[in-house]
N, C-alpha and C positions, 0 to 999 in steps of 0.2 A: 502492499499500500505506500502511494507517494505522502511525503510529510504535507500537511497543511502549511496552507501561506493563509497564518491568520493576524489581522494587526491588533493591537491592545485593543482588549474589553473596554476598558474606561473612555478610551479615545471613541469608539463605536457608539458607545452610552451618551457621552458629551456629545457627537455630534447628530446622533438621533433624534435628540431632546431637542438641540439647537435648531434642527431643518421644520421640526412639526411645531414649535413657537417661531421661528424664523426672527430667534431674539435669544442673544446669549444672556441675558440674565434671566429670564425668565426661564432658561433653560438650567441656571446654575440653579435657582429657588428648587426647581424638580429636584434637583438631584444632588443638592445642598452643597453646593460649592460654588465660589463668588463666580461673576461671571468672567474678570480677565484667566480664570483656571478652566472655564470652558473655552476663549481661545486659543489658549495655547495646548490644548487638548486637540481640538479644531484641524490645527494648526499643524500637530504631530500625524496627524492621519493625513492630511493632505502629503506632506513631506513623505510619508512611508508608500502612499500611493502614484507619488509623482505628478497627479497633478489638482487642479483648484476644485475645491465643492461650494465654495459659497464667492459671491464677488460682493467684497465691502466699498459699500457707497455712501460716504459723509452724511448725503441728507436722507438719506432710504434705508439706514440702518445696513443688512445683510439680505441678498439676494441669492436663491441658489441657483448653480449652473447646471444646465440640463443634464451632465452625469451626477450633481449631487442630487436632484431629482430622482432619478433611477435608483443611484445606490441608496437613498433616503427609503424611498417604498420599498425596497427588498431587504430594509434591516430593520425596517418596522414587523413587518412580519417575522421576522426569525425571532427576534428580539419575543414579541408575543409569541412563539411558539414555546421558546424557551421557559417565557416564563410558564406558562400551562405548564408546563413537562415539570420545571421545577414545582410547580404546587402542586403534581399529582404525586411525584417522589413525598414530599414532604408528609401526604396524604395517607402515601400508603404505610406507616408507621403506627397509623391510628383508625385498624384497620375493622375497631369495633365504634367508629365513631360516624354519623351521617349527618353534615349538614344541612338544612333545607331550607330554602330560599323561597318567603310568600308574599303576598298583599298581606297589609296588616287585616283587613277585613276577616280575610279567608285563615289566619291565622288563629285570630278571634272566637271569631265564630264558629269555626268547624274544626281544624285540625289539632288545636292545643287540647280543647276538651277530651279528645280523642286517644291523646297519648299514653294515658293510665293502660288502656286495652293494649297499647302496645307493647307495654313494659311487660305485662304480664305474659304475651305470647311469646318475645326475645328480651328477658331480662337482662340478657350481655348486651345489649343495642343500646347503645349512646345518639340521643338527637339532639341536636342544635338547632334553636329555629330562630332565621335572620329574614326580617321583613322591611322589604322595602315596597315604594311603584316602581322602582325602575324593573328590567329584563335583566335577569342575575346572567355575566358573563364569566361564563364558564373556564376561559382560557385567563383569566385575570384574577378573579375572585376566589377564596377558598371555600364553592359551594360546591357538594355533590349531587344536588338533587333539585330543582325548581317548580313550585303549578304554576303554571301560567293563564292567563285569560284572554284568549282569542279562538283564531279559525284551525289552529290546529298544524298551520305549516311553518317549521320547524326543522330545516336541513341540517342533516349533522347530526340531527341528536336522536334518541330512543324517547318515542312521542306516543301517550298510552292516552288514550282520551278516559278523563276521571268522571265527568260529571258534566251533565248536560244542564242549563239552569233554565227555569220558568219562573214568572214573575206573576203575583197576584196583590191584591188590595190588605193589607190590615190595618187594627185601630185599636182602642181601646175598647174593652165594652162597654164603657161608660156610654160610647158614644149611641150603642145603641138602643132599640124601642124609644124612640122620642117621635109620635106620628109628626108633629110639625117640618121634623129633619128628619124622613125616613133613609134607612141604609137597605134596601131589601134588591138593590139591581145596581149593577154599574151608573147607570143616568142618575144615580139618585147622588151620586157625587157631587154634583153642583152643588147640593146645600150644606157641604162640607169643606173646612180647609184642606188642600192639598201639601203635602210636605215633600220636599223634593231633595237628591242626592245631586250632588253636583258634579256633573261629569260630561262636562262639556268639551273635553279634552278627548273623548273616545267617540268614534264616528259609531254611528247607528246601534248605541247602546238606548237598550226599551227604558224609557220614559214615559212619563202619563201620556202624551202626546203620542206618542208610540202605540203604546198600551191599549187608550181607549179607541184608536183608528182600527188597531188589529179586530178588536170589538167590533168596530160599528158603531162606537159611541159619539153623539154628536153634545153641542151645547154645554159641554161643561168648559169652564175659565179654567186651561191648564196655565196661566202666565202670575197665579197669584199662589199666595202661600211661602211661608219660609223656608229657606235651601241650607245645607250642609253639607262639608266637605266628607263626609265619612257615613256609610252605612248605619254603624254602630248608633251616633249622634241620632240619623234618623228614624232607628228603630224606637230609641229612647225618647225619643220626641213624640211618637205615635202613643208608645207605652205609657205615657203623663196623660195623653186624651188632647194633646193640642191638635192634631189631625187624621188624616189617611195617610198611611205610607206606602210604598211598592216596597215590598221583601222578595226575597229568592227564596227558593227551597236549600239552594247552597248555603246562605249567609243567614236566615231565621232565626239559629241558636236554637235556643229551648225558650224561645218566648213564647211559641203557642204552648209548648205542653204545659209549661208553667201557668199558664193563662195571662200573662201579663199582656198578651193580644190575642186577638181572635181574626179568624178570615169571615170577613162579612156577608162575600158571595164568592161562590165556586170557580168563579172565571180563569184562567192561565194563560199566560200568553209566552211561546217561547223565547227567548233572549237569542239574539245574532253571533254571542259568543259561549263558548263553553270552557270547561276547567280542565288543563290536561299535566299529566306530570311529564316530565320531561331532563333525559341528562345525556353524557356523551355517550356516544356508542361506546367508545372503548371501558368505560367504567359499570356500563350497565352490567354485566352479568357478575360482578361482586359479589361475592355472600351476601354482606353487611346490607350494600345498596337492594342487590334484587331480594332480601328479606323486607326491608322498608316499603318495595313498592309496590310486593305482594300484597302487604298487609293494609297498606294505602289504598288498594284495585279495591280488595276486599270488603275494605268497610264502606268506600264508595256505595259497593250494590248492595251492601246491608243498608244503607241510608236510603237509597233508589226505591228499595223495598217496602221499607216502613212508611217511605212517605205515599207511595202508590195504595198501601194498606188504609193509610188516615183517611186517603182521597175516598177510597170507597164505603167506609165508616159512615 
């Protein structure tokens, strides 16, 4: 095997950061050195290559040369893969530890209440829950598996459908039984305050507008009513009698079983997005991860069966 011709790693790291930021100062902040040190590392790399990577322009700072642009793009991909390989190597010493990334509402309303069941079935498995509204980056983050809310198109990842989502109206039982403000069918929502979850950033999310349109209901003013940034805040407002909220079979938690909320009418609307369990193909069959995924999917099946049973009751 021929000997690899590799420049110093410190010089590569400094150049890649400077190329991304087009700034020695910002690159220095990222890798915790001075801008001058970044400049020296870049000069060292240019000397090793025998070709310039940046053009120094007093009025515009630094600009990549064509070679610099091509080299930086290739180098970023290589460093990303190195980072992912390193993270995977570090995780290999914790074979029974699973880090799962989830949206806050899903973690609080569905996942965490069920972790006791996981401990009973797999007492040696340790699960760490990380909540975030961003998509987990398996190459850069210490995450083994993630719950994603979408349409299931996740190239390069092992993807299993966890649950389909259905939307229905919920409210406090105190809002029922008033003849002057009936609650017998969806059209009666015109008499009540609608509670909204702020989801403008999610295209085609099931809002009151879409829910009512799917049922063919008109004459309800959906522009009124308070708005909340999280599902559990909206449900809490409904439980305290402030109005009617849209809930889902996934995120309703124990509100219905505990009687804190009731479903005033049976109509449901399927959402545009569903919940998926995703993880890298390379680690999907790791024993601890496979055990966790299997448990998660079985819990979801049991949850769906119970929801269907209650619907028929």
